[in-house]
C-alpha positions as CSV (number, residue, x, y, z in Angstrom):
1,M,15.9,6.3,-20.5
2,T,16.0,4.1,-17.5
3,D,16.9,0.5,-17.9
4,V,13.9,-1.7,-16.9
5,S,16.0,-4.5,-15.6
6,E,17.9,-2.1,-13.4
7,V,14.7,-0.7,-12.0
8,Q,13.4,-4.3,-11.4
9,R,16.6,-5.3,-9.6
10,Y,16.6,-2.4,-7.2
11,T,12.9,-2.6,-6.6
12,D,13.2,-6.4,-5.9
13,A,16.0,-5.7,-3.4
14,V,14.2,-3.0,-1.5
15,I,10.9,-5.0,-1.4
16,A,12.8,-8.0,0.0
17,M,14.2,-5.8,2.8
18,I,10.8,-4.4,3.5
19,R,9.3,-7.9,3.7
20,Q,12.1,-8.9,6.0
21,D,11.3,-6.0,8.3
22,Q,7.6,-6.9,8.1
23,G,8.5,-10.4,9.1
24,T,10.2,-9.1,12.3
25,G,7.3,-6.8,13.1
26,Q,9.3,-3.6,12.6
27,I,6.8,-2.7,9.8
28,P,3.2,-3.8,9.8
29,A,2.2,-6.3,7.2
30,D,-0.6,-4.1,5.9
31,V,1.5,-1.1,4.9
32,S,0.2,-0.2,1.4
33,S,2.0,3.0,0.5
34,L,5.3,4.8,0.8
35,D,3.7,7.3,3.1
36,E,2.6,4.6,5.5
37,L,6.0,3.0,5.3
38,D,7.6,6.3,6.2
39,N,5.8,6.1,9.6
40,F,7.9,3.0,10.5
41,A,11.1,3.2,8.5
42,D,13.3,5.6,6.5
43,I,13.1,4.5,2.9
44,E,16.4,6.2,2.3
45,D,18.0,3.6,4.5
46,Y,16.8,0.9,2.1
47,Y,18.1,2.9,-0.9
48,R,21.5,3.2,0.8
49,C,21.6,-0.5,1.6
50,V,21.0,-1.5,-2.0
51,R,23.4,1.3,-3.2
52,L,20.8,3.0,-5.4
53,P,22.8,5.6,-7.3
54,A,22.3,9.3,-6.6
55,G,23.8,12.6,-7.7
56,D,23.0,13.1,-11.4
57,D,20.0,13.2,-13.8
58,E,20.3,9.5,-14.8
59,A,20.4,8.5,-11.1
60,A,17.4,10.7,-10.3
61,A,15.4,9.1,-13.2
62,L,16.4,5.6,-11.9
63,R,15.4,6.5,-8.3
64,C,12.0,8.0,-9.5
65,A,11.3,4.7,-11.4
66,V,12.2,2.6,-8.4
67,V,10.1,4.7,-6.1
68,E,7.1,4.4,-8.4
69,Q,7.5,0.6,-8.6
70,I,7.9,0.2,-4.8
71,G,4.7,2.2,-4.3
72,R,2.8,0.1,-6.9
73,R,4.0,-3.2,-5.2
74,L,3.0,-2.0,-1.7
75,A,-0.4,-1.0,-3.0
76,A,-0.8,-4.2,-4.9
77,D,-0.1,-6.3,-1.8
78,Q,-3.1,-4.7,-0.2
79,S,-5.3,-4.6,-3.3
80,G,-8.8,-5.8,-3.3
81,P,-11.3,-6.6,-3.9
82,W,-12.3,-5.1,-0.5
83,H,-15.9,-5.1,0.5
84,V,-17.5,-2.7,3.0
85,I,-19.9,-4.4,5.4
86,W,-22.2,-1.9,7.0
87,R,-24.0,-2.7,10.3
88,R,-27.3,-0.9,10.5
89,P,-28.2,0.8,13.8
90,E,-30.7,-2.0,14.4
91,G,-27.9,-4.6,14.0
92,Q,-28.5,-6.1,10.5
93,T,-25.5,-6.2,8.2
94,Q,-25.3,-5.5,4.5
95,D,-22.4,-5.5,1.9
96,I,-22.5,-1.9,0.6
97,G,-19.5,-2.3,-1.7
98,K,-19.5,-2.4,-5.4
99,T,-20.1,-5.9,-6.8
100,A,-16.4,-6.2,-7.7
101,G,-15.3,-4.6,-4.5
102,Y,-12.9,-1.7,-4.0
103,A,-9.4,-1.9,-5.4
104,T,-7.6,-0.7,-2.2
105,Q,-8.2,-0.9,1.5
106,A,-8.0,2.9,1.7
107,E,-10.7,3.3,-0.9
108,A,-13.0,0.9,0.9
109,Q,-12.3,2.6,4.3
110,A,-13.3,6.0,2.9
111,V,-16.6,4.6,1.5
112,G,-17.3,3.0,4.9
113,R,-16.6,6.2,6.8
114,E,-18.8,8.2,4.4
115,Y,-21.7,5.7,4.8
116,L,-21.3,5.6,8.5
117,H,-21.4,9.4,8.7
118,A,-24.6,9.5,6.5
119,H,-26.5,6.5,8.0
120,G,-25.0,5.7,11.5
121,G,-24.4,2.2,12.6
122,G,-21.0,0.7,12.0
123,F,-18.8,-0.9,9.3
124,H,-16.0,-3.3,8.8
125,L,-14.0,-4.3,5.8
126,R,-13.7,-7.8,4.3
127,R,-11.3,-8.9,1.7
128,A,-12.9,-11.0,-1.0
């Protein structure tokens, strides 16, 4: 079983490095997943810098737990509620999001695209 404090320690260290890179502009501030992060940086470089163990089953379990926590933190940073504002073809706007909004920017973006495809006009997202 993976030690929770060890997972937390490595996760905190990697997130701090990601924040530093976001501060310098190397990584966009709105990165919300490991897949998006991979477009701008090699996550393995962060793991090497914090000396995340590798090579055996225990290290693999630790890495898996750290990866999961980093993904959750990145997603939480961009979490909602996000609202989808649709602009009708005639110019009026309407919030088409759920009352509570959408949990992630990606989810709201998908709803906006679907609505745009079905009804025309335009859309933008607003964070509540």
